[in-house]
C-alpha angles and dihedrals in degrees: 000000000000093000094061094053093046104090134193089256090054087051092052089049093050095047091051087062093062126093123236085270094054092254119151118207105155101096098177097050096041093052091046093050092046091045088232118152113240088236091070090052087051093049089052091048092051093048092047101033093153092067128077123243095250089059093048094044093047090050088049090055093047093048093045093049095045094046106032105028111047086133087069100039094123091060100048107029095097092050093048091048088055091044089053093047090051094046092050088052088056102038137046116240091258091051092046090053093047092047093047092048094046092048092046094049093046094048094045095054 
């Protein structure tokens, strides 16, 4: 279970990688901290080729935290709120939904 191996110190390290707007751009370190294989990120990038890596990576972090880390919600909720606001400024509602669904399905397999 990914959530049990994701610790408070992992979360602190992850959140330090976000910009003031909750944007994540450091692919290698985010994937390492989330313990996600690079091939999954590449699958997402291929499926959603129209989107930049910062959009995809930020959505991956949002989906991971919301699905896998409820036990640490108090520590990440403000960053995710900023991340979602940034994502909705970059994507239409339809694009947001497709991106979220694609990321979720890829991370869960």
